[in-house]
C-alpha positions, 0 to 999 in steps of 0.5 A, a space after each residue: 474526512 477520516 484516516 484509513 490503512 491499506 495493505 499492499 502486497 507485491 513481489 520484489 526481485 532482489 540480487 543475492 550472491 547466488 543469483 536473483 530471489 523473489 521476496 514477497 513485500 507487504 506494506 501498510 499505508 495511511 490514507 486521508 479519505 472519505 471512504 474505503 473506496 476512495 482510499 483504495 482508489 488513492 493507493 492505486 493511483 499512487 502506484 500507477 507507473 511502477 513496473 511491477 504488479 501489486 495488490 491492495 489486500 485490505 483497506 480498514 478505517 483507522 482509529 487515528 483521529 488527527 495527525 499533529 505536525 
């Protein structure tokens, strides 16, 4: 197995004193997977059930070798 990073984008609606405002959010996730395809599938499965549209904009192999607890 290896580690992959995935970038996920979505639009968040936040309340401000002047009303609601759309804010574009991009977050990076670290996934333990066998391939890019599996990593993307794990991200999509993790986001199931959320009430907003999201987009996986990229998945890359990470240079991280090991996570030490």
